[in-house]
C-alpha positions in Angstrom: -88.1 -22.6 -1.2 -91.5 -21.4 -2.2 -94.0 -20.2 0.4 -97.8 -20.6 -0.3 -99.6 -17.5 -1.1 -103.4 -16.5 -1.1 -103.6 -14.9 -4.5 -106.6 -17.1 -5.3 -108.8 -15.4 -2.6 -110.4 -13.1 -5.1 -111.6 -16.0 -7.1 -114.1 -17.1 -4.4 -117.6 -16.0 -4.6 -119.0 -15.4 -1.1 -122.1 -14.4 0.6 -123.5 -14.1 4.1 -121.5 -15.7 7.0 -118.9 -17.0 4.5 -118.3 -13.5 3.3 -117.8 -12.3 6.8 -115.4 -15.2 7.6 -113.2 -14.5 4.5 -113.0 -10.8 5.4 -111.8 -11.7 8.9 -109.4 -14.1 7.4 -107.9 -11.5 5.1 -106.1 -10.1 8.1 -105.5 -13.3 9.9 -103.7 -14.9 6.9 -101.2 -12.1 6.5 -98.4 -14.0 8.2 -99.0 -17.0 5.9 -97.9 -14.9 3.0 -94.7 -13.8 4.6 -91.7 -16.1 4.3 -90.2 -15.1 7.7 -93.4 -15.9 9.7 -95.3 -18.8 8.0 -94.9 -22.3 9.3 -96.5 -23.7 6.2 -93.9 -24.5 3.4 -93.9 -26.0 0.0 -90.3 -27.1 -0.9 -87.7 -29.3 -2.5 -84.6 -30.6 -0.8 -81.2 -31.5 -2.2 -80.6 -33.8 0.8 -83.7 -35.7 0.0 -82.8 -35.8 -3.7 -79.4 -37.1 -2.8 -80.7 -39.9 -0.6 -83.4 -41.0 -3.2 -80.8 -40.8 -6.0 -78.5 -43.1 -4.1 -81.3 -45.6 -3.5 -82.3 -45.6 -7.2 -78.6 -46.2 -8.0 -78.6 -49.2 -5.6 -81.6 -50.9 -7.0 -84.6 -49.1 -5.7 -86.9 -49.5 -8.8 -90.4 -49.5 -7.2 -93.0 -48.4 -9.8 -90.3 -47.1 -12.1 -92.5 -47.3 -15.2 -95.1 -45.3 -13.6 -92.9 -42.5 -12.5 -92.3 -39.2 -14.0 -89.7 -39.0 -16.9 -87.4 -37.0 -14.7 -86.7 -40.0 -12.5 -85.5 -42.0 -15.6 -83.4 -38.9 -16.8 -81.7 -38.5 -13.4 -81.0 -42.1 -13.1 -79.4 -42.1 -16.7 -77.2 -39.1 -15.8 -75.9 -40.8 -12.7 -75.1 -43.9 -14.8 -73.1 -41.8 -17.2 -71.1 -40.1 -14.5 -70.4 -43.6 -13.0 -69.1 -44.9 -16.3 -66.6 -42.0 -16.5 -65.1 -42.4 -13.1 -63.5 -45.5 -11.4 -63.6 -43.5 -8.1 -67.4 -43.0 -8.6 -67.8 -46.8 -9.2 -65.9 -47.6 -6.1 -68.0 -45.1 -4.0 -71.2 -46.7 -5.5 -70.1 -50.2 -4.7 -69.3 -49.4 -1.1 -72.6 -47.6 -0.7 -74.6 -50.2 -2.3 -73.1 -53.0 -0.5 -74.1 -51.4 2.7 -77.5 -50.6 1.4 -78.3 -54.1 0.3 -77.1 -55.5 3.7 -79.4 -53.1 5.5 -82.3 -53.3 3.0 -85.7 -53.8 4.8 -88.6 -56.1 4.4 -89.9 -54.5 1.2 -89.5 -51.4 -1.0 -92.2 -49.4 0.8 -90.4 -50.0 4.2 -87.1 -48.9 2.6 -88.5 -45.8 1.2 -90.1 -44.7 4.5 -87.0 -45.6 6.5 -84.6 -43.6 4.2 -86.9 -40.6 4.1 -86.9 -40.5 7.9 -83.1 -40.4 7.7 -83.0 -37.8 5.0 -85.1 -35.5 7.0 -82.7 -35.5 9.8 -79.3 -35.3 7.9 -77.2 -32.2 7.4 -77.4 -30.8 3.9 -74.7 -31.6 1.3 -71.9 -32.0 1.0 -71.9 -33.6 4.4 -74.6 -36.0 5.5 -74.0 -36.4 9.1 -77.2 -36.5 11.5 -78.0 -32.9 12.7 -79.4 -34.3 16.0 -78.2 -36.7 18.7 -79.0 -40.4 18.1 -81.8 -40.5 20.7 -83.4 -37.5 19.0 -83.5 -39.3 15.6 -86.7 -41.0 14.3 -86.5 -44.6 15.6 -86.6 -46.1 12.1 -83.6 -44.0 11.1 -81.2 -45.1 13.8 -80.3 -48.5 12.3 -79.3 -46.9 8.9 -77.6 -43.7 10.2 -74.3 -44.9 8.9 -75.6 -44.5 5.3 -74.7 -40.8 5.5 -71.0 -41.3 5.5 -71.1 -43.4 2.4 -73.5 -41.1 0.7 -71.0 -38.2 1.2 -68.4 -39.8 -0.9 -70.8 -41.0 -3.5 -72.4 -37.5 -3.7 -69.0 -36.0 -4.5 -67.7 -38.7 -6.9 -71.0 -39.1 -8.9 -71.3 -35.3 -9.1 -74.8 -35.3 -7.7 -74.7 -31.6 -7.1 -74.2 -30.8 -10.7 -77.1 -33.1 -11.6 -79.3 -31.4 -9.0 -78.5 -28.0 -10.5 -79.3 -29.2 -14.0 -82.7 -30.3 -12.8 -83.5 -27.2 -10.7 -85.9 -25.8 -13.4 -87.9 -29.1 -13.3 -88.1 -29.0 -9.6 -89.3 -25.4 -9.7 -92.0 -26.2 -12.3 -93.1 -29.1 -10.0 -93.5 -26.6 -7.1 -95.4 -24.3 -9.3 -97.7 -27.0 -10.3 -98.6 -27.6 -6.6 -98.7 -23.9 -5.6 -102.2 -22.9 -6.3 -104.1 -26.2 -5.6 -102.3 -26.6 -2.2 -102.9 -23.1 -1.2 -106.6 -23.6 -2.0 -106.7 -26.8 0.0 -105.2 -25.1 3.0 -107.5 -22.1 2.7 -110.6 -24.2 2.3 -109.6 -26.3 5.3 -109.1 -23.3 7.5 -112.2 -21.7 6.3 -114.2 -24.9 7.2 -112.7 -25.1 10.7 -112.6 -21.2 11.0 -108.9 -21.3 12.1 -106.1 -18.9 11.5 -103.5 -20.6 9.2 -100.3 -21.5 10.9 -101.6 -20.4 14.2 -99.4 -22.7 16.3 -96.2 -21.1 17.5 -93.2 -23.3 17.0 -94.9 -25.9 14.8 -94.1 -26.3 11.1 -95.8 -28.0 8.3 -93.7 -28.9 5.3 -94.6 -30.4 1.9 -91.5 -31.9 0.1 -91.8 -32.8 -3.6 -89.5 -35.1 -5.5 -89.5 -37.2 -8.7 -87.4 -40.1 -7.4 -89.8 -42.2 -5.5 -92.8 -44.5 -6.2 -95.6 -42.2 -7.3 -98.1 -44.5 -5.6 -96.5 -43.8 -2.2 -96.9 -40.8 0.1 -94.8 -40.5 3.3 -96.1 -38.3 6.2 -94.7 -38.0 9.7 -94.9 -36.0 12.9 -91.6 -35.5 14.7 -92.2 -33.4 17.7 -93.2 -30.0 16.5 -92.4 -30.7 12.8 -94.9 -32.2 10.4 -93.6 -33.4 7.0 -95.2 -35.0 4.0 -93.1 -36.2 1.0 -95.0 -36.6 -2.2 -93.9 -38.1 -5.5 -96.5 -36.9 -8.1 -97.9 -39.1 -10.7 -97.3 -38.0 -14.3 -100.5 -39.7 -15.4 -103.4 -37.2 -15.6 -105.8 -40.1 -15.6 -104.8 -41.0 -12.0 -107.4 -39.8 -9.5 -105.9 -36.7 -7.9 -102.3 -37.2 -9.1 -101.2 -34.3 -6.8 -102.2 -36.4 -3.6 -104.1 -33.5 -2.2 -106.3 -35.7 0.2 -103.1 -37.2 1.7 -101.7 -33.7 2.2 -104.9 -32.5 3.8 -105.0 -35.5 6.1 -101.4 -34.5 7.3 -102.5 -30.9 7.6 -105.4 -31.8 9.7 -103.2 -33.6 12.1 -100.9 -30.5 12.2 -104.0 -28.4 13.2 -105.7 -30.9 15.5 -103.0 -32.7 17.4 -102.2 -29.6 19.5 -105.9 -29.3 20.5 -105.9 -32.8 22.0 -102.7 -31.9 23.9 -104.2 -28.6 25.2 -107.3 -30.4 26.3 -105.5 -33.3 27.9 -108.0 -33.9 30.8 -111.1 -33.8 28.6 -109.5 -36.3 26.3 -108.0 -38.5 29.0 -111.4 -39.2 30.6 -112.2 -41.1 27.4 -109.5 -43.7 28.2 -112.1 -46.5 28.8 -112.9 -46.4 25.1 -109.5 -47.9 24.4 -110.9 -51.2 25.6 -113.5 -51.0 22.9 -111.0 -51.2 20.1 -108.8 -54.0 21.3 -110.4 -56.2 18.6 -110.1 -53.7 15.9 -107.4 -53.8 13.2 -105.9 -50.6 14.3 -102.2 -49.7 14.6 -101.2 -50.4 18.2 -100.7 -46.7 18.9 -104.4 -46.0 18.5 -105.1 -48.8 21.1 -102.9 -47.4 23.6 -103.2 -43.6 23.3 -106.7 -42.1 23.5 -105.4 -38.7 22.3 -104.3 -40.2 19.0 -107.6 -42.2 18.6 -109.7 -39.2 19.2 -107.7 -37.0 16.8 -107.8 -39.6 14.1 -111.6 -40.0 14.4 -112.1 -36.2 14.2 -109.7 -36.0 11.2 -111.6 -38.6 9.4 -115.0 -37.0 10.2 -113.8 -33.6 8.9 -112.5 -35.2 5.7 -115.8 -36.9 5.1 -117.7 -33.7 5.7 -115.5 -31.8 3.3 -115.9 -34.4 0.6 -118.6 -34.2 -2.3 -121.6 -32.0 -2.8 -123.5 -31.4 0.5 -126.8 -31.9 -1.1 -126.2 -35.1 -3.1 -123.3 -36.8 -1.3 -124.9 -37.7 2.0 -125.4 -41.4 1.4 -121.7 -41.6 0.3 -120.6 -39.8 3.4 -122.7 -42.0 5.8 -121.0 -45.0 4.1 -117.6 -43.6 4.7 -118.4 -42.9 8.3 -119.6 -46.6 8.8 -116.4 -47.8 7.0 -114.2 -45.7 9.5 -116.2 -47.1 12.5 -115.7 -50.6 11.3 -112.1 -50.1 11.0 -111.9 -49.2 14.7 -112.2 -45.4 14.5 -115.3 -45.6 16.7 -115.9 -41.9 17.4 -116.1 -41.0 13.8 -119.9 -41.2 13.8 -120.1 -39.0 16.9 -117.8 -36.3 15.4 -119.6 -36.3 12.1 -122.9 -35.5 13.9 -121.2 -32.8 16.0 -119.7 -31.2 12.9 -123.3 -30.8 11.5 -123.9 -28.5 14.5 -120.5 -26.9 14.4 -121.1 -25.9 10.7 -124.0 -23.7 11.9 -122.1 -22.0 14.7 -119.8 -19.0 13.9 -117.3 -20.1 16.6 -114.0 -21.7 15.3 -113.0 -25.1 16.1 -110.4 -24.0 18.7 -113.4 -22.5 20.7 -115.8 -25.4 20.0 -113.3 -28.2 20.6 -113.7 -28.4 24.4 -117.5 -28.7 24.2 -117.4 -31.1 21.4 -115.1 -33.5 23.2 -116.6 -32.7 26.7 -120.1 -33.9 25.5 -118.9 -37.5 24.6 -120.9 -39.9 26.6 -118.4 -42.7 27.4 -120.9 -45.3 28.4 -123.0 -44.6 25.2 -120.0 -44.8 23.0 -118.8 -48.0 24.7 -122.3 -49.5 24.0 -122.2 -48.4 20.4 -118.7 -49.8 20.0 -119.7 -53.2 21.4 -122.2 -53.6 18.6 -119.6 -52.9 15.8 -118.5 -55.8 13.6 -114.9 -54.8 13.0 -113.3 -55.6 9.6 -110.4 -58.0 9.6 -107.8 -55.5 8.2 -107.4 -51.8 7.5 -105.1 -49.5 5.6 -102.1 -48.3 7.8 -102.4 -44.7 9.0 -100.7 -42.3 6.8 -99.0 -40.1 9.4 -96.2 -41.8 11.3 -95.8 -40.4 14.8 -92.5 -40.1 16.6 -92.7 -38.3 19.9 -89.5 -37.4 21.6 -90.1 -39.9 24.4 -90.8 -42.6 21.9 -87.5 -41.9 20.1 -85.6 -42.2 23.4 -87.4 -45.4 24.6 -84.9 -48.1 23.3 -82.0 -45.8 24.3 -83.4 -45.4 27.8 -84.1 -49.2 28.0 -80.4 -49.8 27.1 -79.2 -47.4 29.7 -81.5 -49.0 32.4 -80.1 -52.4 31.5 -76.4 -51.2 31.8 -77.3 -49.7 35.3 -78.7 -53.1 36.4 -82.3 -52.3 36.1 -83.4 -55.3 34.1 -87.1 -55.0 35.0 -87.3 -51.3 33.8 -85.4 -52.3 30.7 -87.7 -55.1 29.9 -90.9 -52.9 30.4 -89.6 -50.3 28.0 -88.4 -52.8 25.4 -91.7 -54.7 25.5 -93.6 -51.4 25.2 -91.6 -50.4 22.2 -92.2 -53.8 20.7 -95.9 -53.7 21.4 -96.3 -50.2 20.0 -93.9 -50.8 17.1 -91.6 -48.0 18.2 -88.1 -48.2 16.7 -86.2 -51.2 15.4 -88.1 -54.4 16.3 -84.8 -56.4 16.3 -83.2 -53.8 18.8 -86.1 -54.3 21.2 -85.9 -58.1 21.0 -82.1 -57.8 21.6 -82.7 -55.9 24.8 -85.3 -58.5 26.0 -82.8 -61.3 25.2 -80.1 -59.5 27.3 -82.7 -59.3 30.1 -83.3 -63.0 29.9 -79.5 -63.5 30.1 -79.4 -61.3 33.2 -82.2 -63.4 34.7 -80.4 -66.7 33.9 -83.2 -67.6 31.4 -81.1 -69.3 28.8 -83.9 -70.7 26.6 -85.8 -67.2 26.6 -82.5 -65.5 25.7 -81.8 -67.8 22.8 -85.3 -67.4 21.4 -85.2 -63.6 21.5 -81.7 -63.5 20.0 -82.9 -65.6 17.1 -85.9 -63.3 16.6 -83.7 -60.3 16.8 -81.6 -61.7 13.9 -84.7 -62.2 11.8 -86.2 -58.9 12.6 -83.3 -56.3 12.1 -80.6 -55.3 9.6 -78.6 -53.4 12.3 -75.1 -55.0 12.1 -74.4 -54.4 15.7 -77.6 -56.1 16.8 -77.0 -58.9 14.3 -73.3 -59.5 15.3 -73.9 -59.5 19.1 -77.0 -61.7 18.8 -74.7 -64.3 17.0 -72.0 -63.9 19.7 -74.5 -64.4 22.5 -76.0 -67.4 20.8 -72.5 -68.9 20.4 -71.9 -68.5 24.1 -75.3 -70.1 24.9 -74.5 -73.1 22.6 -71.1 -73.4 24.4 -72.8 -73.5 27.7 -75.1 -76.3 26.3 -71.9 -78.1 25.2 -73.0 -77.8 21.5 -69.6 -76.7 20.2 -70.2 -77.1 16.5 -73.4 -74.9 16.7 -71.4 -72.3 18.7 -68.7 -72.1 16.2 -71.2 -71.4 13.4 -72.6 -68.6 15.5 -69.2 -67.0 16.0 -68.4 -67.3 12.4 -71.7 -65.6 11.5 -70.8 -62.8 14.0 -67.5 -62.2 12.2 -69.3 -62.1 8.9 -71.7 -59.4 9.8 -69.6 -57.6 12.5 -66.1 -57.4 10.8 -66.1 -53.7 11.1 -67.0 -53.8 14.9 -63.8 -54.2 16.9 -65.5 -55.4 20.1 -67.6 -57.9 18.2 -64.6 -59.2 16.2 -62.6 -59.7 19.4 -65.4 -61.5 21.2 -66.1 -63.8 18.2 -62.5 -64.7 17.7 -62.2 -65.6 21.4 -65.2 -67.8 20.9 -63.6 -69.5 18.0 -60.4 -70.1 19.9 -62.0 -71.7 22.9 -65.4 -72.5 24.3 -67.1 -69.8 26.4 -67.3 -70.2 30.1 -69.4 -67.8 32.1 -67.4 -65.8 34.7 -67.5 -67.1 38.3 -68.7 -64.5 40.7 -66.4 -64.2 43.8 -67.8 -65.6 47.0 
């Protein structure tokens, strides 16, 4: 692990107020240089390496030709190890059969999902989750079984030996990022006049690896932990091959998210503005959580202010502000103007934040938003959010359903579906079970069918087929019912309860239990 250091400080030419700020920061940044105190880390991970290597071995080829040569080299070494060992080939087949069966909608989705899992697995040689299921990122829950298969593949394919052979290359990659990343962090903290790593208990980690698509960057916030996983481009002609703008975007969330939480009441009074973005092409989270929307608008305003030459770039900046507003980030223009005043004030953003947010005129912003012609689509937000209550939402819905609270389960499952929290198929499956409880046969069948299309979770798939078989039996469509029970056996052969239910369905038509009088 390499901790960022501030050796580049002496390279800056400073004068006036900027000189005073840097002198002050020399003391404030001291913890940032000490490994035992800093929450800001630049690192590599053998667990992440192992998950990504396994994906590559199972057919993850996204942008292979545009990747660093190390990705091809590692893949070739894995193939050599597989050729030399029948046990390794067997471990590969078992793992890849599972991987293909659980593969998502596209390579980008797969990459994001398996990175979420990797961040919450124990380190090798064991790959069990290091937290309970309801504390896992929602997108990792359906694929948590991958860890057990990876453990055997890791051993038989000798992944640790391959990792050790490439340690020098990974160290060189970290060194390549060290100074540019430290400068980015320092410049951002100087602009905002903040102490680096000033949030107790929160961490910001940049992971580097060769084995993913270099056009992709994965960033997420899980509780107090902020992660960004970067696959550098080997092409020096690519604009910013180090992905520093994406890293800065995540770092700004790390700095600003706690401010919105601290000033909850000041931010909450802006709730009426959520109605103004209902037509915008925003992620649903921004349409339902004013804190997220406020922070994202401020992040974008800061990014725009820190881009380009202050004297010559103003037209470009104003265009960027307009683009952000038209995507639905309606407070970007307000924050951009507020930052002009903030830059003249010696106070740091922690001090100024309350006044900046408190001065927002809701009615004025509503009127301005009503005049915006929103674009039809926008790029998805880089930072995936997974608050603890979100992670537990579907688990809680299932518990409420088991306790007989169908209405409560329905509300939570629908909320998860609307906000795209967790596995869509799992939420649809809960809604289908609620329909069963409410004797809404047609609604249940529709949601079970939707769940089958939306998920790769074998438990959800298998039970959806079982329930559909029972519904077909009750409609006296025996042939259709038999097809569903057979499908349940195909996808749920390793699930004893599913197997037993499907076999009963094949033996005789389902009849609902008669309640005692």
